[in-house]
C-alpha positions in Angstrom: 115.6 37.8 106.4 118.7 38.7 104.4 120.2 36.6 101.5 123.4 37.3 99.7 123.8 36.1 96.0 127.0 36.1 93.9 126.5 36.1 90.1 129.5 35.3 87.9 130.3 37.1 84.7 128.9 34.3 82.5 125.7 33.9 84.5 122.3 35.5 84.6 119.8 35.1 87.6 116.1 35.6 88.0 114.9 36.0 91.6 111.6 34.5 92.6 109.5 35.2 95.7 107.1 32.4 96.6 107.6 31.0 93.0 106.9 34.1 91.1 109.6 36.1 89.2 110.6 39.4 90.8 113.6 40.7 89.0 116.8 39.7 87.1 120.3 40.0 88.4 123.5 40.6 86.5 127.1 39.7 87.4 128.1 40.9 90.9 127.2 40.7 94.6 123.5 41.1 95.5 121.7 41.4 98.9 118.1 40.3 99.0 115.6 40.8 101.9 112.5 38.9 102.6 111.1 35.4 103.0 110.4 32.7 100.3 113.1 33.9 98.0 114.6 31.5 95.5 116.7 31.9 92.4 117.0 30.5 88.8 120.5 30.6 87.1 121.5 30.4 83.4 124.9 30.3 81.9 125.6 32.6 79.0 128.4 30.3 77.6 126.0 28.4 75.3 124.8 31.8 74.0 121.4 30.5 73.0 118.9 29.8 75.8 115.3 28.8 76.4 113.2 30.4 79.2 109.5 30.4 80.1 107.7 33.6 79.1 107.0 34.7 82.7 110.7 34.4 83.6 111.8 36.1 80.4 109.6 39.0 81.2 111.7 39.7 84.2 114.9 40.1 82.1 115.9 43.6 80.9 115.1 44.0 77.2 118.7 44.8 76.3 120.1 41.6 78.0 119.1 39.3 75.1 118.1 39.2 71.4 115.3 37.3 69.7 115.4 36.1 66.1 112.7 34.3 64.1 113.6 32.1 61.1 111.2 30.8 58.5 111.4 27.1 57.2 113.5 28.3 54.3 116.0 30.2 56.5 119.0 29.3 58.5 121.3 31.5 60.7 124.8 31.4 62.1 125.9 33.4 65.2 129.3 34.9 64.8 131.5 36.0 67.7 134.8 37.7 67.2 134.7 36.7 63.5 134.2 33.0 64.2 131.0 30.9 63.8 129.7 29.8 67.2 126.1 28.5 66.9 123.9 27.2 64.0 120.2 28.1 64.1 117.5 26.3 62.2 113.9 27.4 61.6 111.9 28.8 64.5 112.3 31.4 67.3 115.7 31.7 69.0 117.0 33.9 71.8 120.6 34.5 72.6 122.3 36.5 75.3 123.8 39.9 74.8 127.3 39.5 76.2 130.4 41.6 76.4 131.6 40.4 73.0 128.8 41.4 70.6 127.2 38.5 68.6 126.3 38.9 64.9 123.5 36.8 63.4 123.9 35.9 59.7 120.6 34.9 58.2 120.7 32.8 55.0 118.1 31.3 52.6 118.3 27.7 51.6 117.4 28.7 48.1 120.6 30.7 47.7 124.2 29.3 47.4 125.6 27.9 50.6 128.7 29.8 51.9 132.1 28.2 51.5 132.2 25.4 54.0 135.3 26.0 56.2 136.3 23.5 59.0 134.7 25.8 61.6 131.4 26.0 59.8 131.4 22.2 59.2 131.8 21.7 62.9 128.6 23.6 63.8 126.3 22.9 60.9 124.5 19.6 61.2 125.5 17.1 58.5 121.8 16.5 57.5 121.5 20.2 56.6 123.7 20.2 53.5 125.2 18.0 50.8 128.9 18.2 50.0 130.4 16.6 46.9 133.6 16.8 44.9 133.3 16.2 41.1 136.6 14.7 39.8 138.2 15.9 36.5 137.0 12.8 34.6 133.4 13.1 36.0 130.3 15.3 35.6 127.8 15.9 38.4 124.0 15.8 38.1 122.3 18.1 40.6 118.8 16.9 41.5 116.5 19.1 43.6 113.2 17.5 44.8 114.0 14.6 42.4 114.3 16.9 39.4 117.5 17.6 37.4 118.6 21.2 38.1 121.9 21.4 36.3 125.1 19.6 35.3 128.1 20.3 37.5 131.6 20.7 36.1 134.6 19.3 38.0 135.1 21.0 41.4 133.9 21.0 45.0 130.3 21.9 45.8 128.1 22.4 48.9 124.3 22.7 48.7 121.6 23.3 51.4 119.4 20.2 51.7 116.2 20.3 53.6 113.3 17.9 54.2 111.1 20.2 52.1 113.7 20.5 49.3 116.1 17.6 49.4 119.2 17.8 47.2 121.2 14.9 45.7 124.3 14.9 43.4 125.1 12.0 41.2 128.6 11.6 39.7 128.9 10.2 36.1 132.2 8.8 34.8 133.0 10.3 31.4 136.1 8.1 30.6 136.2 5.6 27.8 135.1 2.1 28.9 136.5 -1.0 27.3 134.3 -4.0 27.6 134.5 -7.6 26.4 131.3 -9.4 25.3 132.3 -13.1 25.4 130.7 -16.5 25.0 127.9 -15.7 22.5 126.4 -18.8 20.9 125.4 -17.8 17.3 124.2 -19.6 14.2 125.2 -18.7 10.7 123.0 -18.7 7.6 124.3 -22.2 6.7 123.4 -23.6 10.2 126.9 -23.6 11.7 127.0 -22.9 15.4 129.9 -20.9 16.7 131.0 -18.9 19.7 131.8 -15.2 19.2 133.8 -12.9 21.4 133.5 -9.1 20.7 135.0 -6.0 22.2 133.4 -2.5 22.4 134.8 0.9 23.5 132.3 3.6 24.5 132.1 6.7 26.6 129.2 8.8 28.1 128.7 11.9 26.0 125.6 13.5 27.6 125.5 12.5 31.3 122.0 13.7 31.9 120.5 11.7 29.0 122.6 8.6 29.7 121.5 8.6 33.4 117.8 9.2 32.7 117.3 7.2 29.5 118.6 3.8 30.6 119.0 2.2 34.0 122.6 0.9 33.3 124.7 2.2 30.4 127.0 -0.8 30.3 124.1 -3.3 30.2 122.4 -1.2 27.4 125.6 -1.2 25.3 126.1 -4.9 25.9 122.6 -5.7 24.7 122.9 -3.6 21.6 126.1 -5.3 20.5 124.6 -8.7 21.2 121.5 -8.1 19.1 123.5 -6.5 16.2 126.0 -9.4 16.1 123.2 -12.0 16.0 121.5 -10.2 13.2 124.7 -10.0 11.1 125.8 -13.6 11.7 122.3 -15.0 10.9 122.5 -13.3 7.5 125.9 -14.7 6.3 127.5 -18.0 5.8 130.5 -19.3 7.7 132.8 -18.7 4.8 131.6 -15.1 4.4 132.0 -14.5 8.1 135.6 -15.8 8.2 136.5 -14.0 5.0 134.8 -10.7 5.9 135.5 -9.8 9.5 136.0 -6.2 8.5 132.5 -6.1 7.0 131.1 -7.4 10.3 133.1 -4.8 12.3 131.8 -1.9 10.1 128.2 -3.2 10.4 128.4 -3.4 14.2 129.9 0.0 14.6 127.3 1.7 12.3 124.4 -0.1 14.0 125.4 0.2 17.6 126.8 3.7 17.4 123.5 5.1 15.9 121.3 3.5 18.6 123.7 4.3 21.5 123.7 8.0 20.5 120.0 8.2 21.4 120.8 7.7 25.1 123.8 9.9 25.3 126.6 7.4 24.7 129.4 7.6 22.1 130.6 4.3 20.7 134.1 4.6 19.4 134.9 1.0 18.3 133.3 -2.4 18.0 135.6 -5.3 17.0 135.6 -9.1 16.6 138.1 -10.6 19.1 137.7 -14.4 18.6 135.6 -16.8 16.6 135.5 -20.2 18.2 134.2 -23.1 16.1 133.1 -26.6 17.3 135.8 -29.3 17.3 134.4 -31.3 14.4 133.9 -28.1 12.3 137.5 -27.1 13.0 138.8 -30.5 11.9 136.7 -30.3 8.7 137.9 -26.8 7.9 141.5 -27.9 8.4 141.0 -30.7 5.9 139.5 -28.3 3.4 142.3 -25.9 3.8 144.8 -28.7 3.5 143.1 -29.9 0.3 143.1 -26.4 -1.1 146.8 -25.9 -0.4 147.7 -29.3 -1.9 145.7 -28.5 -5.1 147.3 -25.1 -5.4 150.8 -26.8 -5.0 150.0 -29.3 -7.7 148.9 -26.5 -10.1 152.1 -24.6 -9.5 154.2 -27.9 -10.0 152.4 -28.7 -13.3 152.8 -25.1 -14.4 156.6 -25.2 -13.7 157.0 -28.6 -15.5 155.1 -27.3 -18.5 157.4 -24.3 -18.7 160.5 -26.4 -18.3 159.4 -28.8 -21.1 158.6 -25.9 -23.4 162.0 -24.4 -22.7 163.7 -27.7 -23.4 161.8 -28.1 -26.7 162.9 -24.6 -27.8 166.5 -25.4 -26.9 166.4 -28.7 -28.9 165.0 -26.9 -31.9 167.6 -24.2 -31.7 170.4 -26.8 -31.4 169.1 -28.7 -34.4 169.2 -25.5 -36.5 172.7 -24.5 -35.1 175.1 -27.6 -34.8 177.8 -25.3 -33.3 175.5 -24.7 -30.3 175.2 -28.4 -29.7 179.0 -28.7 -29.8 179.3 -25.9 -27.3 176.8 -27.6 -25.0 178.9 -30.8 -25.3 182.0 -28.9 -24.3 180.2 -27.3 -21.3 179.1 -30.8 -20.2 182.6 -32.1 -20.5 183.8 -29.2 -18.4 181.5 -30.2 -15.7 182.5 -33.8 -15.9 186.2 -32.9 -15.8 185.6 -31.0 -12.6 184.4 -34.2 -11.0 186.8 -36.8 -12.3 190.0 -34.7 -12.4 191.1 -35.7 -15.9 189.5 -36.4 -19.3 191.1 -37.1 -22.7 189.6 -36.2 -26.0 190.4 -37.8 -29.4 189.8 -35.6 -32.4 189.7 -37.2 -35.9 191.0 -35.0 -38.6 189.5 -35.3 -42.0 191.0 -38.2 -43.9 192.8 -39.7 -40.9 192.8 -43.5 -40.8 193.6 -46.0 -38.1 197.4 -46.0 -38.8 197.3 -42.2 -38.3 195.6 -42.7 -34.9 198.3 -45.2 -33.8 200.9 -42.6 -34.4 199.0 -40.2 -32.0 198.2 -42.5 -29.1 200.3 -45.1 -27.3 200.3 -48.7 -28.6 197.2 -50.7 -27.4 195.4 -47.6 -26.0 192.7 -48.0 -28.6 192.6 -51.8 -28.5 194.0 -54.4 -31.0 194.3 -53.1 -34.5 193.1 -54.7 -37.8 196.5 -56.3 -38.5 196.6 -58.1 -35.2 193.2 -59.5 -35.9 194.3 -60.9 -39.3 197.4 -62.5 -37.8 195.4 -64.2 -35.2 193.1 -65.6 -37.8 196.1 -67.0 -39.7 
């Protein structure tokens, strides 16, 4: 019995007689004679194939290649300079085709090759870790849960296997501005107040900051709270209101020293608001009002005393110098004349009597004279 088989260029055939492999056929036209003849076909397009050992034994040795990879090895099949197939640990067989294949074997303990778009399309995503560390960040590379190194800004890819898992954690290095509001505190003189604080900090050592505390923000928040309670409990309300700079310096020194132990740099701690209870605010307003009124009275009394002292000195000087008194009178008359438009002065010369005055002023200007009075009496 004759049987004709056609094998395409991208096919390989194994001929079986009564279920047992006889020989392999390459591309072309083949004529087979006999009974019980069957065939098994494989396409070479996938490049990698699986075949039972008995069937594989019928293949010519130069028709395929075999490669064995250990658990720490990976391989990529390249064809015409382009990656085609990714191979994991185990035994792999691939066809020898017209365009030769090149197998690149890599160790997962070495640096991963630069991940191009073609490589990313064939390498399974669970085989590697890809991360981009921004300029304001630092990356912490962990292998098997242990810190391997700190990564500078840039793009990285690492092999990650079940036996040696890799993880990268990004840490923000920028300055953080946080507000700590609504703290109920009690001063040394038993006054309850609400304090709002601000703090500015930045991670200085990302490895220490990540491993020393669970949450950097919460740790800084707690340090500022405890330091502020300790300071407020040791001062009175008047000292607190008068010495906010002292409180700021105390908080910065205390918090900065403790934060440095877990890799954080505290740049500034400040007091934003001090809120007093309503009745305490009213009482303080009254105290301030009384203090200002007392200060105003002191200033008024001081000015009055100075004015009286100046007036006494002036009177003493005028008593000693009559001419100064006359000048003062003339100055006063000048001011009066400016207000009433006209003023007349009568000056008595030495030895001048009433008849002399009548010659200087109009009749009756100075009132009835002595003669008129005597006539009236007669």
